[in-house]
C-alpha positions as semicolon CSV with decimal commas, in nm:
position;residue;x (nm);y (nm);z (nm)
1;M;10,282;8,443;8,402
2;P;10,538;8,748;8,302
3;E;10,314;8,955;8,096
4;T;10,126;8,906;8,368
5;D;10,168;9,279;8,510
6;A;10,168;9,463;8,119
7;I;9,835;9,322;8,107
8;F;9,672;9,483;8,361
9;E;9,789;9,772;8,260
10;H;9,704;9,814;7,936
11;L;9,406;9,682;8,105
12;R;9,343;9,984;8,305
13;T;9,423;10,222;7,980
14;A;9,202;10,085;7,749
15;H;8,910;10,125;7,959
16;A;9,044;10,523;8,103
17;T;9,055;10,591;7,733
18;A;8,703;10,401;7,706
19;H;8,527;10,624;7,971
20;A;8,659;10,947;7,862
21;D;8,484;10,882;7,494
22;P;8,150;10,935;7,399
23;E;8,237;10,710;7,133
24;V;8,346;10,386;7,247
25;L;8,110;10,142;7,501
26;R;8,287;9,921;7,727
27;I;8,139;9,530;7,761
28;S;8,194;9,289;7,971
29;V;8,148;8,949;7,814
30;D;8,210;8,564;7,922
31;T;7,927;8,244;7,991
32;K;7,872;8,039;8,281
33;A;7,793;7,734;8,333
34;K;7,519;7,536;8,247
35;V;7,220;7,553;8,447
36;K;7,037;7,294;8,497
37;V;6,647;7,264;8,430
38;A;6,451;7,097;8,698
39;P;6,309;7,115;8,998
40;F;6,614;7,033;9,220
41;S;6,740;7,164;9,548
42;R;6,972;7,482;9,457
43;G;7,116;7,544;9,802
44;G;6,902;7,802;9,928
45;S;6,620;7,942;10,076
46;A;6,305;8,138;10,024
47;R;6,019;8,275;10,278
48;G;5,710;8,122;10,197
49;A;5,388;7,942;10,431
50;K;5,531;7,603;10,360
51;A;5,899;7,402;10,265
52;V;5,913;7,328;9,937
53;R;5,964;7,061;9,826
54;A;6,290;6,959;9,573
55;A;6,499;6,702;9,487
56;D;6,834;6,521;9,672
57;H;7,023;6,442;9,337
58;D;7,093;6,587;9,052
59;L;6,936;6,321;8,827
60;R;6,930;6,393;8,417
61;P;6,759;6,743;8,399
62;D;6,483;6,814;8,174
63;A;6,687;7,088;7,972
64;L;7,049;7,226;8,015
65;L;7,041;7,651;7,970
66;A;7,384;7,764;7,884
67;P;7,383;8,180;7,974
68;A;7,603;8,425;7,861
69;G;7,633;8,730;8,027
70;I;7,692;9,112;7,804
71;L;7,751;9,409;8,059
72;E;7,745;9,711;7,984
73;V;8,016;9,878;8,180
74;D;7,940;10,258;8,255
75;C;7,556;10,194;8,252
76;G;7,569;9,960;8,461
77;Q;7,285;9,733;8,219
78;L;7,351;9,364;8,240
79;N;7,224;9,126;7,946
80;I;7,188;8,741;7,940
81;I;7,146;8,477;7,685
82;F;7,005;8,210;7,804
83;G;7,133;7,924;7,505
84;T;6,911;7,619;7,489
85;S;7,245;7,381;7,331
86;R;7,637;7,462;7,349
87;D;7,883;7,660;7,456
88;T;8,045;7,754;7,145
89;S;8,185;8,011;6,998
90;D;7,936;8,071;6,748
91;F;7,674;8,067;7,061
92;V;7,931;8,358;7,214
93;A;7,883;8,551;6,862
94;D;7,526;8,481;6,824
95;A;7,459;8,682;7,153
96;L;7,661;8,898;7,090
97;D;7,460;8,953;6,752
98;L;7,098;8,939;6,914
99;W;7,236;9,195;7,161
100;W;7,374;9,459;6,918
101;A;7,042;9,441;6,801
102;D;6,833;9,474;7,083
103;R;7,069;9,778;7,225
104;R;7,255;9,952;6,947
105;A;6,954;10,277;6,946
106;S;7,049;10,333;7,338
107;Y;7,370;10,372;7,096
108;P;7,307;10,547;6,773
109;D;7,746;10,741;6,862
110;V;7,880;10,421;6,920
111;R;8,214;10,316;6,681
112;R;8,366;10,134;6,893
113;L;8,323;9,836;7,121
114;L;8,607;9,768;7,439
115;I;8,540;9,409;7,443
116;D;8,705;9,321;7,757
117;L;8,709;8,917;7,770
118;D;8,873;8,594;7,924
119;N;9,123;8,433;7,765
120;G;8,811;8,063;7,746
121;P;8,884;7,815;7,445
122;E;8,590;7,958;7,284
123;V;8,681;8,330;7,304
124;G;9,050;8,307;7,271
125;S;9,188;8,549;7,017
126;S;9,299;8,145;6,870
127;R;9,023;8,042;6,818
128;T;8,947;8,091;6,385
129;Q;8,585;8,091;6,430
130;F;8,538;8,321;6,687
131;M;8,759;8,579;6,521
132;N;8,603;8,547;6,172
133;R;8,232;8,568;6,337
134;L;8,395;8,884;6,526
135;V;8,554;9,002;6,242
136;A;8,204;8,943;5,981
137;F;7,988;9,143;6,294
138;S;8,325;9,456;6,266
139;D;8,200;9,536;5,847
140;R;7,821;9,434;5,946
141;N;7,765;9,679;6,215
142;R;8,085;9,923;6,137
143;L;8,161;9,875;6,424
144;T;8,595;9,901;6,489
145;L;8,629;9,594;6,780
146;E;8,895;9,652;7,081
147;L;8,936;9,273;7,219
148;A;9,136;9,262;7,592
149;Y;9,181;8,987;7,723
150;Y;9,231;8,921;8,104
151;P;9,521;8,747;8,200
152;P;9,556;8,346;8,264
153;Y;9,325;8,261;8,652
154;H;9,256;8,608;8,660
155;S;8,887;8,568;8,475
156;K;8,749;8,661;8,866
157;Y;8,869;9,033;8,742
158;N;8,618;9,098;8,442
159;R;8,331;9,322;8,532
160;I;8,082;9,039;8,395
161;E;8,199;8,775;8,716
162;R;8,062;8,964;9,026
163;C;7,694;8,915;8,756
164;W;7,686;8,568;8,773
165;G;7,676;8,545;9,129
166;I;7,451;8,774;9,165
167;L;7,233;8,564;8,996
168;E;7,329;8,284;9,141
169;K;7,249;8,428;9,537
170;H;6,880;8,575;9,295
171;W;6,801;8,256;9,241
172;N;6,865;7,926;9,423
173;G;6,584;7,942;9,639
174;T;6,358;7,918;9,413
175;L;6,291;7,562;9,223
176;L;6,429;7,570;8,830
177;S;6,207;7,335;8,724
178;T;6,080;7,545;8,332
179;I;6,293;7,693;8,151
180;A;6,025;7,999;8,147
181;T;6,113;8,007;8,592
182;A;6,466;8,066;8,444
183;L;6,421;8,331;8,247
184;E;6,176;8,489;8,477
185;W;6,378;8,448;8,770
186;A;6,650;8,622;8,561
187;K;6,493;8,847;8,493
188;T;6,424;8,976;8,864
189;M;6,739;9,016;8,967
190;T;6,899;9,307;8,950
191;W;7,327;9,446;8,883
192;R;7,359;9,845;9,070
193;G;6,995;9,887;9,068
194;V;6,936;9,769;8,734
195;R;6,732;9,442;8,556
196;P;6,859;9,281;8,308
197;T;6,741;9,224;7,966
198;V;6,674;8,890;7,908
199;H;6,659;8,662;7,605
200;L;6,647;8,288;7,447
201;L;6,873;8,178;7,176
202;D;6,657;7,815;7,081
203;R;6,942;7,714;6,835
204;V;7,185;7,448;6,808
205;Y;7,527;7,453;6,823
206;E;7,853;7,200;6,680
207;T;8,158;7,176;6,890
208;G;8,484;7,168;6,724
209;V;8,392;7,443;6,489
210;T;8,708;7,521;6,313
211;L;8,868;7,723;5,965
212;T;9,154;7,575;5,813
213;Q;9,439;7,771;5,758
214;A;9,398;7,917;5,402
215;A;8,990;7,975;5,494
216;F;9,164;8,202;5,778
217;R;9,453;8,377;5,616
218;P;9,236;8,640;5,484
219;V;9,106;8,688;5,858
220;A;9,419;8,659;6,012
221;A;9,531;8,935;5,802
222;R;9,190;9,139;5,974
223;L;9,320;9,136;6,310
224;E;9,592;9,388;6,404
225;R;9,722;9,225;6,737
226;S;10,006;9,430;6,982
227;K;10,362;9,397;6,881
228;T;10,364;9,375;7,304
229;L;10,073;9,179;7,353
230;P;9,961;8,985;6,991
231;K;9,745;8,748;7,264
232;W;9,572;8,968;7,449
233;S;9,517;9,273;7,279
234;L;9,391;9,380;6,906
235;V;9,173;9,557;6,679
236;I;8,903;9,498;6,413
237;H;8,853;9,751;6,207
238;P;8,548;9,690;5,958
239;V;8,606;9,704;5,583
240;S;8,237;9,868;5,398
241;G;8,098;9,754;5,092
């Protein structure tokens, strides 16, 4: 697309600015394909006295886990939130809430989050419910949010994507036969020598949640979109009171 080079130039500038400012925390956010919880073969290998017996057909799983990842880019701290329902705008927003409640004490001086995203269907800048939830997050936590999107077909450059490959390689040699097993194995992976923080978000999410034009109008007024890249760059400032 014509804007690709401009989007990457904007990302480079935003990343450099965030790295130099102690009041800005850069995070990389994305979800991963659902994980089937059952004694299925995952194509990995493991050492042991006996060969592991696994199902050779993906029959109906006992459960599905929807992983959301939040990577604190500069320090390398990976946070994985496993949902037991659907990958929706509300799930990602709740994952952000859970992450910040857990990690905010580590960043007492942070006043702004730079959030790297791809423009997926649940987190795109045109998704009314996601924007609604982020405005509420900004106000509640008195944080300025800067959303920096990668262009289509370039999500592999979003840093969190590299973490998913490490997780797959790490746990493919075991049987993820229970939710507890999947969570415990996720806790033992490392990203740049750091073990992730892992949470379970056991809530039911409905798909297709949107705001009417009238309901979205005050939310849209809070979105300061770039004049040159309005779909790919926007800022949300908190309003207190």
